[in-house]
N, C-alpha and C positions, 0 to 999 in steps of 0.2 A: 504494500500500500504506500502511496506517495504522501508526502507531508501535506499538500493542499487538500487532497481527498480526506485525509484524517482530520484536518482542521474543519472542513465543511461538515463532516459527519459528526464531530464532537459538538459543534455549534448547533446543528439541527437537532441532534439527539436531545440536548438540553431544552431547546425551544419546543420541540414536539411533545415533550412530557407535560407541558402546560396547556396543550390543546389550543394552539393559537389560531387566529383567523388566517386564511390563505394569504392575505396581504402581508402579514408578519413574515411568513416564509419567503415570499417574493422579495421583500425588502432586505432580509438577511442575506439571501443568495446574491442579490445585486451588489450589496455592500461588500461582500467578501470577494466577488469577482472583480469589482472595480479596484479594490485594494491589491489584488493579485496582479492585475494587468498594469498597474502603475509602478510595479516594483523594478522594472528594468526594460531593456530593449526588447521589443516585441517582434517575434517572427511567427509564422504560421504554427510552428511547433509549440511555442509557449502558449499561444491562444488555445490551440487544440488540447494541450495538456490541462489547462485550467478547466475547460468545458468537460473534458473526460473525468477529471477529479470530482467535479460537482455532480455529474450524472451518476458516476459509480457510487458516490456517497449516498445519494438519494435511493438508488436501487438497494444498496446494502441495508439502509435503514428500513426500507419497505419490508425486507425479509426479517430483520431482527426485531422490529417493533410492530410489525403488522400494520403499518400506516396505509392510508388509502392511496390508490393509484393516482389520485388527483395531486398528491404531494410530489410524486415523481414527475408528473407533467409540469407542474409549477416550477420545479427546480430546473428542468430542461429549458423551458421557455425563458425563465429569468436569466439563466446563464447566456443564452443566445441573444437576448435583448441587450445585454451589456456589451457583447461583442459588436452587435449592430450599432448600438447607440453611443459607444465609447468614443467613436470618431477616430480620426487619424488613421494610423496604421492598422489597428486591430480590425476595423470594419472591412478591410480588404480580404480578410480571411474568414468571412462569415460562411461562405460555401463549405470550406474545409471544416469549420467548427460544427456546422450542421451535420456534415457527414460523420464526424466523430461521435456526436450525440446519437445519431442513428445507429452507428455500429455498436456502441455500448448497449443501447436498449435492445437491439436485435440479439446480441450475444447473450445478455442476461435473460431475455425472454425465452430463448431456446433452452437455456439451462433450466428454467422453470417451466417445464412442459405445460402447455395449455395456457400460458400467460398471454392471451390475445390482446388484452388492453394495452400492454406495453408495446406490442407490435403495432397496434393502431396509433399510439403516441409517436412511435418512430416514423411511421409513414406520414403522419401529419406534419412532422418537422421538415420533411423534404419539400413541401409546398408552401411552407410558411415564410 
């Protein structure tokens, strides 16, 4: 597990224990993504790594804490919104970041046989 993934998982784990509104999850993910993207020179790899960490953290928490699929979708969309809205260099890699989120969701959904909702989320990300 990578440090950013662990940080996102820890933050969301604490937050989700309080049964927050969806908006709180969205803001938390956005804040963490912005902080990560502001840490240094950005390339497609750094942007994709941040998105991958956020999505993997959400998927892991869905398994560990049995959170709603809506949380996974909110985390994915929030991470991609930051890439798109951050401006500058990171927005150039939105397509790659979207592909990374799709790949992680697809991989995890296949591990969880019958997890059709996550496959649906992944497909929705490609047209978003």
